[in-house]
N, C-alpha and C positions, 0 to 999 in steps of 0.2 A: 299809751293805749295797750291794753292787755289782749292777747290773742288766746282764746279759750277753745276747748273741745266743744264742738257743736252738740246739740241735743241728740242723743242716741235713742233709738226705739227701745221700748221696754224689753224686747226680746234680746237686745244686745247689751251685755253688762259692761263691757269695756272695749278698748281698742289698743292697738300697738302702733307706735310711730314707725311707719315703713321707711321713711326717709325724709330729710329736709331738702327742699328745692332751692333754698336760699341759705346764705351764711350771715353771721353777725357782721354788720357793716354795710350790707347790701341795701340799696335803695329799693323800695317796694312800691309799685303802682297800685292804685285802688283796684280791688277785685282780682289782684294777681295771686296765683297759687304760692303758698309758703311751704307747705309740707303735705305729705300723704299719710292718712291714718288707715290701717288695715283692721277691719273687723272680721268676725267669723263668717261674714256674708259678702262683703264688698270692700273695695278700696275707695276712700273718700278724700277729696282734696279740700284743704282748709285754706280759704282765701283771706287776704287782708281787706277789711271793710273800708279802710282809708289809706292814702299814700303816706309814706314816711320812710325812715331808716330802721332796719332791724337792728336794735341795739343789744338785745339779750335773748338767747335761746335757753329756756329753763329746763325743758325736757328733751333729751337727746334721742337718737335713733334706738329703736327696740324697747323704749320705755312703755310700760303699760299705763294707760291713762283712762279717766272716766269723764262723764259729761260735766262740762263747765270748768274743768281743771285748766289752770293757766299754763300755756305752752311757751309763750314768748312775749316780748314787749317791743313796741314800735314807737319811735319818737316822731310825732307828726310835724315837728317844726322844720324838718328838712324837706327840701323841694327837689324835684327832678333836675339833674344837670342838663343844661341847654346846649344843644349842638348847633353851631352857627351856620353850617353848610352841609349839603348832601355829601355823603361819603361813599367812596368806592368800598368794595368788600375788604381790600387790603388796608385802607385807611381806617375802616371801622374796627378791624381786628387789632391794628396798632393802638387805636384809641382805647379799646377794651384792656389791652395789656398795660397801658400807662395808668389807667384808672385802677387796675389791679394793684400796681405798685403803690399808689397813693391811698389805697384802702376803700375807694369808691365802688369799683367793679359793677357798673351798670350791666344789666343782662341784655344781650342782643335779641332782636326779634326772633321768635320761633313758635311753632305750633305746640299744643299740649302733648301730642304724641312724640314730637322730637324731644321735648323736655323729659318725658318719661324714659325715652331711650337713653338719654344722657345719664339719668339716675341709675337705670338698669345696668348700663355698661360701666358705671363708675367713672365717667369722664367729666371733667370740668369744662364748662362752656367756653371759658377764656382760652382753652387749649385748642379749640376747633375753629378753623378758618371758614366762616360762612360764605358760601358762593351765591346766595340769593340777593335780592334787592336790599340795599342798605345793610349788607352784612348778615342777612337772615340765614340762620343755620337750617340746613336741610338734612334729611336722613342720610343722603349720599355723602354729605360732609363728614358725618360721624363714622360711616363705614370707611371712608378714605383715611381718616385720622387713625382708626384702629389698625388698618392695614399698614400704614406708615410706621406705627409704633411697634408692630410685630416684626417688620423687616429691618428696623433701625438697629444697628449693632449696639450692644451694651456698653455704656461708658460710665466711668466713676462719677457719682453725683458731685456737682459743684457745690460750693458753699452757699450760693444763693438759691439753689433748687431744692424743693422739698424732698426729703429722703425717705419718708415713711412708706411711700408707695413702693420704692425699690426694695426696701428692707422687707416688706411684707411678701413681695414676689420671691425674693431670695429665700426667705424662710419657708414658703410653700414648696419651692423647688427642692430644697434640702430635705423636707419631709418625704417627698415622693422619691427622691434619690435613695434615702435611707431604706425605704420599703422595697427597693429594687423592683422586681417584676410583679409584685402583688400590692399595688397601691390601694389605699382606702381614703375615703373622704367623708367626714362627719359634718353635717350641716343641720341646723334646727329646722323643724317643720314650720311652714307658714301657718298663720292663724287659720286661713281657709282650709289648708290640708288637714289641720288638727280637727276642725269642725266637721269636715267631710268624714274623717275617720270615726269621730264620735257618733255621727248620725247613722253611719252604716252599721256600726256595732249595735246601736240602739234599735235600729230597725230589725236586725236579726234576733235580738234578745227579746223585744217586746211584742213582735207580731208573729203569727203563725203563717209564714210565707210559703205559698205554693205557686207553681208556674204551669200554665197550660199553653199549648202551641197550636198553630195552624199555618196555612200558607195561602197566599193571595195571588191571583193572576192580575197583573197590572196592565194588560193589553189595552183595555178600554181607556184607562187614564192616559197611557202613552199616546194613543191615537188622538185623544182630545187635546193633549198638550201640543202635539205636532200640528194639528189643524188650526188651533186658535192662538198659538204662542205669539206669532207676529202681531196680530191684532190686539192681543192682551197687552203686550209690551208697549205698543204704540199708544194705547189709551192710558195705561196706568204707569208707564215708565219703569216697569219692573217685570222680571220673568215670572211665569207661572211654574211653580215648583211642585213637588210631591207633598210637602209638609202641610200645605193648606188643605189638601184633600183628606189627609189623615186626621188633622185637627177637627175638621167638620164631621167626618165619619165618627170619630170618638165622641163628639158632642151629641150627635143624634143617638148613638148607642147609650150614652149616659142618661138621656131623657127617658129611655125605655127601661133602664136598669138603675134606679136611683141608689141602690146599695153601693154600687161601684163609685158613685160620686159622693159618698158619705164618709164620715170619719168617726172614730171611737174616742170619747172623752170620759175616762174613768168607767162608770157603769152606764153611760148614756151614749146613744148614737145620734150624731148630728147629720141631718139630711140637708144638703146645700141646694138651694133653689136657684143657683147660678152656676156657670160653667167657666171656671178659670183654669186654663190649661198651661202647665209648666212645660217648657221646651228646653231640654238639656243642651247646653252649649259648652264645648271644650275650649279652655283657655290655657295659657302657659302656666297659670297658677293652679289649675285644677278645673273640675267640672262645676259649673254654676247652672242654676235652673231659673231663668227669668220667667215670669208668669204673664201670659196673654189673658187679660180679663175679658169676661163676657164674650166668649168666642161665638156664641150663638147669635150675637147681634152684629158681627163683623162680616164683611164681604171677603172673598178669596184674596182680592188685591190688598185689603187692609191687613189680613193675616200674614201674607208674604212680606209686606212692608215692615210689620212689627218684628218678624223673625230676623230679617236682615239688619234692622236697626239694633235689636238686642245683641245679635252676634258681633257686630262691629264694636258697639260700646262695651260689651263684656270683655273683648280682647284688649280694649284700651282702658279697662278699669273705670268706666264712666257710668256704670249702672247705679241707680239709686237703690237704697235699701228697700223701699216700698215695692220696687219692681221685682225683688227677689223674695218677697213675703207672700204668704197665702198659697193659693193654688188648691184645686180640688182633685186634680188628676194630672199625670205627667206622661210625656212621650220622650223616649230616648232613641236616637237614631245611630246605632252602632254601625250601620251599613256604610256610612261615609268613611269609616276606617277599614272597611273590608270585612267586617264581622259577618259570618254566615249564620250563626245561631248563638244566642246567649240568654241568660236569665237575669233580667234587670232587677235591682233591689229597690224596695219601696222608698219613697221620700216622705217620712213621717210629717204630719199625722195622716197623710193620704192613705187610702186603702188599696190602691191599684196603680200600676204603671204599665204602659204599652211599650214594647221594644220593637223597633223597626230594624231591618237588616239589609244586607246587600241584595240588590236586584240582579238576578242571574238567569240567563237563558237556559231553560231546562226542558227536557222532554217530559210531557205529561199526556195522559190518555183522556181524550174527549170524544164522546160518542163512538167509542170502540176504535178510535184512531189515535196514533201517537203523533203529537204536534209539539213544536218548540214554542214556548211562551216565556215572557219575562216574569219570573216568579220571585216572591219574597216570603221568607219565613217571618211569622209574627209570634211574639211571645207576650203573654199577659201574666205578670206576677201580681198576686193579690193576697190580702189578709184573710185567711180562712176563718178567723174569728167572726168576721162580719159577712163575708161573701162565700157562699157554698159553691161546690164544683159545678153544679148545673148552671147557676147564674153566670159564673166566670166563662164557661164554655159558650153559653148562649150569647153573652156580650161580645166575645171575640168573633163568633160566627156572624153576628150582625155587622160588625166592622168590615169583615171580609165581603159580605154580600153588598154593602154600600159601595165599597171600593171597586168591586167587579162590575157594578152597574151604576156608574156615576150619575146617570140621569135621575135615578131614584134618590140619590143623595142631594142633587140640586133641587128636586121637587119635594124634599123632606118626606119621602114615602116610607 
């Protein structure tokens, strides 16, 4: 049975093999993950459609592959080794080591996130003692293994132990010792980082980007959250955050200023009759922007649930390509990192992006008196080819007005 690259969307020309989760000789269960493919948008897992033994890996790590290209071969005639009795974690680990010597090496139970941690830390699963039920490997087991490896004194490699890892470490250490107090490290950019760089440069080159600023008093929203947070969480099982208010306010403003929700295609302007809001999420691999579709049709609870779901799956590389495609407008929240003020860059082909920032108690003048209020600076970057200054300023003021009077937002006034 041949394992092939799955169908990639038209916007994705190729992919790179980020890493193999299995080795030649491993038994593979049906629907078990074999490898990860990194595209310019997301990391995809390629699963085995049927059980068998992985007998040949054709394309190795870092290889560039395209749709339907053969990656590996699986022999379906092999069956899963049968364990006769329940095992303790120590017995399971011993059994794994014995299988390793015989070439069978069955994988112990583990979650997808644990498997990804093993790949990221470059740790073989048969080196980790699983403390969970039936030898299940937990993240704490990986951390303990790494700590033991770091504290273990260096010993000469034995004849039976693999030496490539030790040699690579020694070589790396030598390189840093040679460079004395001025070390350097050269690593290739990930596909995602390359794509981000390309899109940022494209946005700066192809669009006439301007940014307008304003500030918003979030007192009313904070009071609403404090008053209804407990009831909201009890009913929906999720906290009421700020992002749902901003997504709803942006949607209402987009309805009133359709140019901001439009995009340019050559010499034509495309006006979108729907409101798909991209929400920027920071991950270890870079910034990704999953899209919440039809925000105008979603409740606050549904928006909050979508945001949390996207954030968790983005950090675990489990987003689908379709969830990162499209979008008519974006929101970026630099405030979570402490940003006071910034100028966000457009996400082509969108024509505008809203930047949120840190909420800070500041003195402001209201009715001739100085009061302390929770204030946030807002930034709207926009393509001046399509959106003029008056529209941009009016759009941002509308968002400000809706956020400062959330009752009008809820009533769609």
